[in-house]
PDB file with one MODEL, atoms N, CA, C and O in Angstrom:
MODEL        1
ATOM      1  N   UNK A   1       0.806  -1.206   0.000  1.00  0.00           N
ATOM      2  CA  UNK A   1       0.000   0.000   0.000  1.00  0.00           C
ATOM      3  C   UNK A   1       0.852   1.274   0.000  1.00  0.00           C
ATOM      4  O   UNK A   1       0.484   2.225  -0.690  1.00  0.00           O
ATOM      5  N   UNK A   2       1.984   1.349   0.744  1.00  0.00           N
ATOM      6  CA  UNK A   2       2.784   2.567   0.690  1.00  0.00           C
ATOM      7  C   UNK A   2       3.227   2.924  -0.727  1.00  0.00           C
ATOM      8  O   UNK A   2       3.312   4.104  -1.068  1.00  0.00           O
ATOM      9  N   UNK A   3       3.506   1.926  -1.547  1.00  0.00           N
ATOM     10  CA  UNK A   3       3.935   2.200  -2.921  1.00  0.00           C
ATOM     11  C   UNK A   3       2.843   2.907  -3.696  1.00  0.00           C
ATOM     12  O   UNK A   3       3.144   3.736  -4.555  1.00  0.00           O
ATOM     13  N   UNK A   4       1.584   2.606  -3.421  1.00  0.00           N
ATOM     14  CA  UNK A   4       0.483   3.260  -4.117  1.00  0.00           C
ATOM     15  C   UNK A   4       0.442   4.748  -3.799  1.00  0.00           C
ATOM     16  O   UNK A   4       0.126   5.553  -4.676  1.00  0.00           O
ATOM     17  N   UNK A   5       0.752   5.128  -2.574  1.00  0.00           N
ATOM     18  CA  UNK A   5       0.803   6.543  -2.210  1.00  0.00           C
ATOM     19  C   UNK A   5       1.965   7.202  -2.945  1.00  0.00           C
ATOM     20  O   UNK A   5       1.828   8.320  -3.441  1.00  0.00           O
ATOM     21  N   UNK A   6       3.104   6.521  -3.018  1.00  0.00           N
ATOM     22  CA  UNK A   6       4.246   7.027  -3.775  1.00  0.00           C
ATOM     23  C   UNK A   6       3.900   7.232  -5.233  1.00  0.00           C
ATOM     24  O   UNK A   6       4.339   8.205  -5.846  1.00  0.00           O
ATOM     25  N   UNK A   7       3.123   6.331  -5.790  1.00  0.00           N
ATOM     26  CA  UNK A   7       2.683   6.460  -7.183  1.00  0.00           C
ATOM     27  C   UNK A   7       1.839   7.724  -7.371  1.00  0.00           C
ATOM     28  O   UNK A   7       1.977   8.421  -8.376  1.00  0.00           O
ATOM     29  N   UNK A   8       0.967   8.016  -6.403  1.00  0.00           N
ATOM     30  CA  UNK A   8       0.141   9.233  -6.498  1.00  0.00           C
ATOM     31  C   UNK A   8       1.005  10.475  -6.483  1.00  0.00           C
ATOM     32  O   UNK A   8       0.768  11.408  -7.251  1.00  0.00           O
ATOM     33  N   UNK A   9       2.009  10.498  -5.612  1.00  0.00           N
ATOM     34  CA  UNK A   9       2.905  11.652  -5.538  1.00  0.00           C
ATOM     35  C   UNK A   9       3.670  11.804  -6.850  1.00  0.00           C
ATOM     36  O   UNK A   9       3.787  12.912  -7.374  1.00  0.00           O
ATOM     37  N   UNK A  10       4.189  10.705  -7.380  1.00  0.00           N
ATOM     38  CA  UNK A  10       4.939  10.747  -8.643  1.00  0.00           C
ATOM     39  C   UNK A  10       4.039  11.185  -9.796  1.00  0.00           C
ATOM     40  O   UNK A  10       4.464  11.965 -10.648  1.00  0.00           O
ATOM     41  N   UNK A  11       2.807  10.695  -9.829  1.00  0.00           N
ATOM     42  CA  UNK A  11       1.863  11.074 -10.883  1.00  0.00           C
ATOM     43  C   UNK A  11       1.553  12.573 -10.846  1.00  0.00           C
ATOM     44  O   UNK A  11       1.233  13.175 -11.871  1.00  0.00           O
ATOM     45  N   UNK A  12       1.654  13.167  -9.652  1.00  0.00           N
ATOM     46  CA  UNK A  12       1.385  14.592  -9.496  1.00  0.00           C
ATOM     47  C   UNK A  12       2.628  15.435  -9.768  1.00  0.00           C
ATOM     48  O   UNK A  12       2.593  16.660  -9.647  1.00  0.00           O
ATOM     49  N   UNK A  13       3.738  14.766 -10.139  1.00  0.00           N
ATOM     50  CA  UNK A  13       4.951  15.503 -10.480  1.00  0.00           C
ATOM     51  C   UNK A  13       5.984  15.547  -9.384  1.00  0.00           C
ATOM     52  O   UNK A  13       7.016  16.200  -9.541  1.00  0.00           O
ATOM     53  N   UNK A  14       5.740  14.870  -8.274  1.00  0.00           N
ATOM     54  CA  UNK A  14       6.703  14.849  -7.174  1.00  0.00           C
ATOM     55  C   UNK A  14       7.782  13.807  -7.408  1.00  0.00           C
ATOM     56  O   UNK A  14       7.645  12.926  -8.257  1.00  0.00           O
ATOM     57  N   UNK A  15       8.843  13.922  -6.653  1.00  0.00           N
ATOM     58  CA  UNK A  15       9.931  12.952  -6.702  1.00  0.00           C
ATOM     59  C   UNK A  15       9.773  12.010  -5.521  1.00  0.00           C
ATOM     60  O   UNK A  15       9.612  12.453  -4.384  1.00  0.00           O
ATOM     61  N   UNK A  16       9.819  10.728  -5.786  1.00  0.00           N
ATOM     62  CA  UNK A  16       9.638   9.731  -4.734  1.00  0.00           C
ATOM     63  C   UNK A  16      10.946   8.979  -4.550  1.00  0.00           C
ATOM     64  O   UNK A  16      11.514   8.447  -5.505  1.00  0.00           O
ATOM     65  N   UNK A  17      11.414   8.943  -3.310  1.00  0.00           N
ATOM     66  CA  UNK A  17      12.623   8.186  -2.988  1.00  0.00           C
ATOM     67  C   UNK A  17      12.234   6.783  -2.575  1.00  0.00           C
ATOM     68  O   UNK A  17      11.315   6.190  -3.140  1.00  0.00           O
ATOM     69  N   UNK A  18      12.933   6.260  -1.595  1.00  0.00           N
ATOM     70  CA  UNK A  18      12.656   4.912  -1.094  1.00  0.00           C
ATOM     71  C   UNK A  18      11.289   4.867  -0.426  1.00  0.00           C
ATOM     72  O   UNK A  18      10.907   5.791   0.292  1.00  0.00           O
ATOM     73  N   UNK A  19      10.567   3.799  -0.664  1.00  0.00           N
ATOM     74  CA  UNK A  19       9.278   3.575  -0.023  1.00  0.00           C
ATOM     75  C   UNK A  19       9.464   2.405   0.927  1.00  0.00           C
ATOM     76  O   UNK A  19       9.809   1.299   0.512  1.00  0.00           O
ATOM     77  N   UNK A  20       9.231   2.663   2.208  1.00  0.00           N
ATOM     78  CA  UNK A  20       9.397   1.640   3.238  1.00  0.00           C
ATOM     79  C   UNK A  20       8.123   1.554   4.058  1.00  0.00           C
ATOM     80  O   UNK A  20       7.254   2.420   3.954  1.00  0.00           O
ATOM     81  N   UNK A  21       8.010   0.523   4.866  1.00  0.00           N
ATOM     82  CA  UNK A  21       6.850   0.376   5.736  1.00  0.00           C
ATOM     83  C   UNK A  21       7.183   0.884   7.130  1.00  0.00           C
ATOM     84  O   UNK A  21       8.349   0.966   7.517  1.00  0.00           O
ATOM     85  N   UNK A  22       6.148   1.221   7.868  1.00  0.00           N
ATOM     86  CA  UNK A  22       6.298   1.726   9.227  1.00  0.00           C
ATOM     87  C   UNK A  22       5.198   1.148  10.103  1.00  0.00           C
ATOM     88  O   UNK A  22       4.186   0.656   9.602  1.00  0.00           O
ATOM     89  N   UNK A  23       5.398   1.209  11.384  1.00  0.00           N
ATOM     90  CA  UNK A  23       4.386   0.757  12.331  1.00  0.00           C
ATOM     91  C   UNK A  23       3.571   1.933  12.873  1.00  0.00           C
ATOM     92  O   UNK A  23       2.735   1.751  13.759  1.00  0.00           O
ATOM     93  N   UNK A  24       3.809   3.132  12.348  1.00  0.00           N
ATOM     94  CA  UNK A  24       3.102   4.316  12.827  1.00  0.00           C
ATOM     95  C   UNK A  24       1.608   4.190  12.591  1.00  0.00           C
ATOM     96  O   UNK A  24       1.171   3.697  11.550  1.00  0.00           O
ATOM     97  N   UNK A  25       0.836   4.635  13.555  1.00  0.00           N
ATOM     98  CA  UNK A  25      -0.612   4.602  13.426  1.00  0.00           C
ATOM     99  C   UNK A  25      -1.144   5.910  12.852  1.00  0.00           C
ATOM    100  O   UNK A  25      -2.245   5.946  12.304  1.00  0.00           O
ATOM    101  N   UNK A  26      -0.372   6.980  12.974  1.00  0.00           N
ATOM    102  CA  UNK A  26      -0.802   8.306  12.564  1.00  0.00           C
ATOM    103  C   UNK A  26      -0.054   8.754  11.320  1.00  0.00           C
ATOM    104  O   UNK A  26       1.161   8.579  11.227  1.00  0.00           O
ATOM    105  N   UNK A  27      -0.763   9.322  10.375  1.00  0.00           N
ATOM    106  CA  UNK A  27      -0.154   9.844   9.156  1.00  0.00           C
ATOM    107  C   UNK A  27       0.285  11.280   9.348  1.00  0.00           C
ATOM    108  O   UNK A  27      -0.255  12.004  10.184  1.00  0.00           O
ATOM    109  N   UNK A  28       1.266  11.679   8.568  1.00  0.00           N
ATOM    110  CA  UNK A  28       1.731  13.055   8.625  1.00  0.00           C
ATOM    111  C   UNK A  28       2.849  13.274   7.641  1.00  0.00           C
ATOM    112  O   UNK A  28       3.249  12.359   6.920  1.00  0.00           O
ATOM    113  N   UNK A  29       3.354  14.491   7.613  1.00  0.00           N
ATOM    114  CA  UNK A  29       4.452  14.857   6.730  1.00  0.00           C
ATOM    115  C   UNK A  29       5.567  15.439   7.587  1.00  0.00           C
ATOM    116  O   UNK A  29       5.357  16.405   8.320  1.00  0.00           O
ATOM    117  N   UNK A  30       6.743  14.849   7.493  1.00  0.00           N
ATOM    118  CA  UNK A  30       7.917  15.342   8.206  1.00  0.00           C
ATOM    119  C   UNK A  30       8.797  16.095   7.225  1.00  0.00           C
ATOM    120  O   UNK A  30       8.830  15.768   6.039  1.00  0.00           O
ATOM    121  N   UNK A  31       9.504  17.093   7.710  1.00  0.00           N
ATOM    122  CA  UNK A  31      10.367  17.862   6.813  1.00  0.00           C
ATOM    123  C   UNK A  31      11.573  18.419   7.561  1.00  0.00           C
ATOM    124  O   UNK A  31      11.517  18.632   8.772  1.00  0.00           O
ATOM    125  N   UNK A  32      12.669  18.654   6.830  1.00  0.00           N
ATOM    126  CA  UNK A  32      13.835  19.288   7.440  1.00  0.00           C
ATOM    127  C   UNK A  32      13.611  20.805   7.535  1.00  0.00           C
ATOM    128  O   UNK A  32      12.706  21.340   6.894  1.00  0.00           O
ATOM    129  N   UNK A  33      14.417  21.478   8.317  1.00  0.00           N
ATOM    130  CA  UNK A  33      14.339  22.937   8.434  1.00  0.00           C
ATOM    131  C   UNK A  33      14.320  23.570   7.045  1.00  0.00           C
ATOM    132  O   UNK A  33      15.043  23.132   6.149  1.00  0.00           O
ATOM    133  N   UNK A  34      13.501  24.590   6.870  1.00  0.00           N
ATOM    134  CA  UNK A  34      13.453  25.321   5.618  1.00  0.00           C
ATOM    135  C   UNK A  34      12.499  24.774   4.576  1.00  0.00           C
ATOM    136  O   UNK A  34      12.389  25.347   3.492  1.00  0.00           O
ATOM    137  N   UNK A  35      11.809  23.691   4.864  1.00  0.00           N
ATOM    138  CA  UNK A  35      10.907  23.074   3.885  1.00  0.00           C
ATOM    139  C   UNK A  35       9.449  23.094   4.333  1.00  0.00           C
ATOM    140  O   UNK A  35       8.642  22.298   3.852  1.00  0.00           O
ATOM    141  N   UNK A  36       9.106  23.992   5.246  1.00  0.00           N
ATOM    142  CA  UNK A  36       7.754  24.018   5.815  1.00  0.00           C
ATOM    143  C   UNK A  36       6.680  24.265   4.755  1.00  0.00           C
ATOM    144  O   UNK A  36       5.642  23.604   4.769  1.00  0.00           O
ATOM    145  N   UNK A  37       6.912  25.200   3.844  1.00  0.00           N
ATOM    146  CA  UNK A  37       5.895  25.538   2.853  1.00  0.00           C
ATOM    147  C   UNK A  37       5.593  24.363   1.928  1.00  0.00           C
ATOM    148  O   UNK A  37       4.432  24.067   1.643  1.00  0.00           O
ATOM    149  N   UNK A  38       6.641  23.702   1.465  1.00  0.00           N
ATOM    150  CA  UNK A  38       6.474  22.537   0.589  1.00  0.00           C
ATOM    151  C   UNK A  38       5.764  21.409   1.333  1.00  0.00           C
ATOM    152  O   UNK A  38       4.856  20.773   0.798  1.00  0.00           O
ATOM    153  N   UNK A  39       6.189  21.168   2.571  1.00  0.00           N
ATOM    154  CA  UNK A  39       5.597  20.085   3.360  1.00  0.00           C
ATOM    155  C   UNK A  39       4.122  20.344   3.649  1.00  0.00           C
ATOM    156  O   UNK A  39       3.306  19.426   3.573  1.00  0.00           O
ATOM    157  N   UNK A  40       3.778  21.579   3.976  1.00  0.00           N
ATOM    158  CA  UNK A  40       2.382  21.907   4.259  1.00  0.00           C
ATOM    159  C   UNK A  40       1.526  21.741   3.004  1.00  0.00           C
ATOM    160  O   UNK A  40       0.403  21.244   3.080  1.00  0.00           O
ATOM    161  N   UNK A  41       2.057  22.156   1.848  1.00  0.00           N
ATOM    162  CA  UNK A  41       1.312  21.995   0.596  1.00  0.00           C
ATOM    163  C   UNK A  41       1.089  20.520   0.280  1.00  0.00           C
ATOM    164  O   UNK A  41       0.003  20.133  -0.152  1.00  0.00           O
ATOM    165  N   UNK A  42       2.116  19.695   0.495  1.00  0.00           N
ATOM    166  CA  UNK A  42       1.971  18.261   0.249  1.00  0.00           C
ATOM    167  C   UNK A  42       0.960  17.649   1.211  1.00  0.00           C
ATOM    168  O   UNK A  42       0.113  16.854   0.804  1.00  0.00           O
ATOM    169  N   UNK A  43       1.049  18.015   2.480  1.00  0.00           N
ATOM    170  CA  UNK A  43       0.100  17.490   3.469  1.00  0.00           C
ATOM    171  C   UNK A  43      -1.333  17.851   3.081  1.00  0.00           C
ATOM    172  O   UNK A  43      -2.230  17.012   3.158  1.00  0.00           O
ATOM    173  N   UNK A  44      -1.547  19.101   2.662  1.00  0.00           N
ATOM    174  CA  UNK A  44      -2.886  19.521   2.242  1.00  0.00           C
ATOM    175  C   UNK A  44      -3.350  18.728   1.026  1.00  0.00           C
ATOM    176  O   UNK A  44      -4.500  18.291   0.970  1.00  0.00           O
ATOM    177  N   UNK A  45      -2.457  18.540   0.048  1.00  0.00           N
ATOM    178  CA  UNK A  45      -2.808  17.812  -1.175  1.00  0.00           C
ATOM    179  C   UNK A  45      -3.171  16.361  -0.894  1.00  0.00           C
ATOM    180  O   UNK A  45      -3.991  15.774  -1.600  1.00  0.00           O
ATOM    181  N   UNK A  46      -2.562  15.784   0.135  1.00  0.00           N
ATOM    182  CA  UNK A  46      -2.842  14.390   0.490  1.00  0.00           C
ATOM    183  C   UNK A  46      -4.027  14.264   1.452  1.00  0.00           C
ATOM    184  O   UNK A  46      -4.383  13.156   1.853  1.00  0.00           O
ATOM    185  N   UNK A  47      -4.628  15.375   1.817  1.00  0.00           N
ATOM    186  CA  UNK A  47      -5.750  15.328   2.748  1.00  0.00           C
ATOM    187  C   UNK A  47      -5.308  15.186   4.189  1.00  0.00           C
ATOM    188  O   UNK A  47      -6.038  14.650   5.023  1.00  0.00           O
ATOM    189  N   UNK A  48      -4.094  15.673   4.483  1.00  0.00           N
ATOM    190  CA  UNK A  48      -3.539  15.601   5.837  1.00  0.00           C
ATOM    191  C   UNK A  48      -3.208  16.997   6.361  1.00  0.00           C
ATOM    192  O   UNK A  48      -2.105  17.210   6.863  1.00  0.00           O
ATOM    193  N   UNK A  49      -4.136  17.954   6.260  1.00  0.00           N
ATOM    194  CA  UNK A  49      -3.830  19.322   6.660  1.00  0.00           C
ATOM    195  C   UNK A  49      -3.433  19.414   8.129  1.00  0.00           C
ATOM    196  O   UNK A  49      -3.983  18.716   8.981  1.00  0.00           O
ATOM    197  N   UNK A  50      -2.479  20.276   8.409  1.00  0.00           N
ATOM    198  CA  UNK A  50      -2.046  20.500   9.787  1.00  0.00           C
ATOM    199  C   UNK A  50      -1.120  19.432  10.345  1.00  0.00           C
ATOM    200  O   UNK A  50      -0.802  19.461  11.534  1.00  0.00           O
ATOM    201  N   UNK A  51      -0.681  18.493   9.521  1.00  0.00           N
ATOM    202  CA  UNK A  51       0.156  17.411  10.046  1.00  0.00           C
ATOM    203  C   UNK A  51       1.637  17.615   9.784  1.00  0.00           C
ATOM    204  O   UNK A  51       2.456  16.858  10.304  1.00  0.00           O
ATOM    205  N   UNK A  52       2.011  18.624   8.986  1.00  0.00           N
ATOM    206  CA  UNK A  52       3.419  18.830   8.664  1.00  0.00           C
ATOM    207  C   UNK A  52       4.173  19.300   9.899  1.00  0.00           C
ATOM    208  O   UNK A  52       3.731  20.208  10.604  1.00  0.00           O
ATOM    209  N   UNK A  53       5.320  18.667  10.153  1.00  0.00           N
ATOM    210  CA  UNK A  53       6.137  19.053  11.305  1.00  0.00           C
ATOM    211  C   UNK A  53       7.606  18.777  11.023  1.00  0.00           C
ATOM    212  O   UNK A  53       7.955  17.879  10.257  1.00  0.00           O
ATOM    213  N   UNK A  54       8.457  19.573  11.663  1.00  0.00           N
ATOM    214  CA  UNK A  54       9.895  19.380  11.504  1.00  0.00           C
ATOM    215  C   UNK A  54      10.251  18.016  12.084  1.00  0.00           C
ATOM    216  O   UNK A  54       9.794  17.652  13.167  1.00  0.00           O
ATOM    217  N   UNK A  55      11.078  17.259  11.345  1.00  0.00           N
ATOM    218  CA  UNK A  55      11.503  15.943  11.801  1.00  0.00           C
ATOM    219  C   UNK A  55      12.963  15.720  11.498  1.00  0.00           C
ATOM    220  O   UNK A  55      13.596  16.525  10.815  1.00  0.00           O
ATOM    221  N   UNK A  56      13.490  14.644  11.997  1.00  0.00           N
ATOM    222  CA  UNK A  56      14.890  14.282  11.770  1.00  0.00           C
ATOM    223  C   UNK A  56      14.982  13.540  10.441  1.00  0.00           C
ATOM    224  O   UNK A  56      15.255  12.341  10.402  1.00  0.00           O
ATOM    225  N   UNK A  57      14.747  14.282   9.342  1.00  0.00           N
ATOM    226  CA  UNK A  57      14.743  13.719   7.995  1.00  0.00           C
ATOM    227  C   UNK A  57      15.578  14.613   7.078  1.00  0.00           C
ATOM    228  O   UNK A  57      15.764  15.798   7.355  1.00  0.00           O
ATOM    229  N   UNK A  58      16.075  14.039   5.991  1.00  0.00           N
ATOM    230  CA  UNK A  58      16.884  14.789   5.029  1.00  0.00           C
ATOM    231  C   UNK A  58      16.040  15.448   3.951  1.00  0.00           C
ATOM    232  O   UNK A  58      16.501  16.378   3.288  1.00  0.00           O
ATOM    233  N   UNK A  59      14.817  14.985   3.765  1.00  0.00           N
ATOM    234  CA  UNK A  59      13.933  15.508   2.722  1.00  0.00           C
ATOM    235  C   UNK A  59      12.496  15.406   3.225  1.00  0.00           C
ATOM    236  O   UNK A  59      12.235  14.753   4.236  1.00  0.00           O
ATOM    237  N   UNK A  60      11.585  16.034   2.539  1.00  0.00           N
ATOM    238  CA  UNK A  60      10.173  15.950   2.919  1.00  0.00           C
ATOM    239  C   UNK A  60       9.757  14.489   2.845  1.00  0.00           C
ATOM    240  O   UNK A  60       9.988  13.815   1.841  1.00  0.00           O
ATOM    241  N   UNK A  61       9.140  14.007   3.920  1.00  0.00           N
ATOM    242  CA  UNK A  61       8.828  12.587   4.063  1.00  0.00           C
ATOM    243  C   UNK A  61       7.371  12.404   4.462  1.00  0.00           C
ATOM    244  O   UNK A  61       6.905  13.013   5.425  1.00  0.00           O
ATOM    245  N   UNK A  62       6.654  11.569   3.722  1.00  0.00           N
ATOM    246  CA  UNK A  62       5.261  11.256   4.046  1.00  0.00           C
ATOM    247  C   UNK A  62       5.249   9.984   4.884  1.00  0.00           C
ATOM    248  O   UNK A  62       5.801   8.958   4.487  1.00  0.00           O
ATOM    249  N   UNK A  63       4.613  10.066   6.044  1.00  0.00           N
ATOM    250  CA  UNK A  63       4.422   8.899   6.904  1.00  0.00           C
ATOM    251  C   UNK A  63       2.960   8.504   6.771  1.00  0.00           C
ATOM    252  O   UNK A  63       2.068   9.286   7.100  1.00  0.00           O
ATOM    253  N   UNK A  64       2.716   7.300   6.295  1.00  0.00           N
ATOM    254  CA  UNK A  64       1.348   6.823   6.106  1.00  0.00           C
ATOM    255  C   UNK A  64       0.999   5.894   7.259  1.00  0.00           C
ATOM    256  O   UNK A  64       1.537   4.792   7.369  1.00  0.00           O
ATOM    257  N   UNK A  65       0.111   6.342   8.099  1.00  0.00           N
ATOM    258  CA  UNK A  65      -0.330   5.540   9.232  1.00  0.00           C
ATOM    259  C   UNK A  65      -1.216   4.400   8.789  1.00  0.00           C
ATOM    260  O   UNK A  65      -1.855   4.459   7.738  1.00  0.00           O
ATOM    261  N   UNK A  66      -1.246   3.368   9.600  1.00  0.00           N
ATOM    262  CA  UNK A  66      -1.999   2.169   9.238  1.00  0.00           C
ATOM    263  C   UNK A  66      -3.476   2.448   8.987  1.00  0.00           C
ATOM    264  O   UNK A  66      -4.087   1.790   8.144  1.00  0.00           O
ATOM    265  N   UNK A  67      -4.051   3.387   9.683  1.00  0.00           N
ATOM    266  CA  UNK A  67      -5.465   3.696   9.498  1.00  0.00           C
ATOM    267  C   UNK A  67      -5.773   4.489   8.247  1.00  0.00           C
ATOM    268  O   UNK A  67      -6.929   4.565   7.830  1.00  0.00           O
ATOM    269  N   UNK A  68      -4.752   5.085   7.638  1.00  0.00           N
ATOM    270  CA  UNK A  68      -4.962   5.930   6.465  1.00  0.00           C
ATOM    271  C   UNK A  68      -4.485   5.303   5.159  1.00  0.00           C
ATOM    272  O   UNK A  68      -4.718   5.875   4.095  1.00  0.00           O
ATOM    273  N   UNK A  69      -3.843   4.176   5.205  1.00  0.00           N
ATOM    274  CA  UNK A  69      -3.199   3.607   4.023  1.00  0.00           C
ATOM    275  C   UNK A  69      -4.168   3.453   2.850  1.00  0.00           C
ATOM    276  O   UNK A  69      -3.856   3.886   1.740  1.00  0.00           O
ATOM    277  N   UNK A  70      -5.311   2.859   3.068  1.00  0.00           N
ATOM    278  CA  UNK A  70      -6.252   2.628   1.963  1.00  0.00           C
ATOM    279  C   UNK A  70      -6.790   3.939   1.428  1.00  0.00           C
ATOM    280  O   UNK A  70      -6.918   4.100   0.214  1.00  0.00           O
ATOM    281  N   UNK A  71      -7.107   4.872   2.298  1.00  0.00           N
ATOM    282  CA  UNK A  71      -7.667   6.167   1.877  1.00  0.00           C
ATOM    283  C   UNK A  71      -6.655   6.962   1.066  1.00  0.00           C
ATOM    284  O   UNK A  71      -7.017   7.554   0.048  1.00  0.00           O
ATOM    285  N   UNK A  72      -5.376   6.992   1.496  1.00  0.00           N
ATOM    286  CA  UNK A  72      -4.364   7.764   0.797  1.00  0.00           C
ATOM    287  C   UNK A  72      -3.945   7.129  -0.519  1.00  0.00           C
ATOM    288  O   UNK A  72      -3.448   7.819  -1.409  1.00  0.00           O
ATOM    289  N   UNK A  73      -4.138   5.824  -0.654  1.00  0.00           N
ATOM    290  CA  UNK A  73      -3.758   5.139  -1.899  1.00  0.00           C
ATOM    291  C   UNK A  73      -4.812   5.323  -2.989  1.00  0.00           C
ATOM    292  O   UNK A  73      -4.511   5.158  -4.172  1.00  0.00           O
ATOM    293  N   UNK A  74      -6.037   5.661  -2.606  1.00  0.00           N
ATOM    294  CA  UNK A  74      -7.102   5.859  -3.594  1.00  0.00           C
ATOM    295  C   UNK A  74      -6.925   7.201  -4.268  1.00  0.00           C
ATOM    296  O   UNK A  74      -6.590   8.190  -3.615  1.00  0.00           O
ATOM    297  N   UNK A  75      -7.145   7.241  -5.553  1.00  0.00           N
ATOM    298  CA  UNK A  75      -7.067   8.508  -6.270  1.00  0.00           C
ATOM    299  C   UNK A  75      -8.462   9.040  -6.519  1.00  0.00           C
ATOM    300  O   UNK A  75      -9.172   8.577  -7.412  1.00  0.00           O
ATOM    301  N   UNK A  76      -8.847  10.028  -5.708  1.00  0.00           N
ATOM    302  CA  UNK A  76     -10.190  10.620  -5.825  1.00  0.00           C
ATOM    303  C   UNK A  76     -10.130  11.842  -6.683  1.00  0.00           C
ATOM    304  O   UNK A  76     -11.153  12.489  -6.908  1.00  0.00           O
TER     305      UNK A  76
ENDMDL
END
């Protein structure tokens, strides 16, 4: 399922790096310092408004929680 979300981002013109699985229950967007605007726009586009937060990541990173996987993989 995470790969399907990556496919949606790529189809929208984004660059997708490695797609891995996580045990996180909550979805959100993590970003390094200086990338808040991009991260917030991505979070809004994915239907995750208000979830963007600074994290220990090298690039903007989408975390897909187990409860959101099916919803985020669907292209509405």
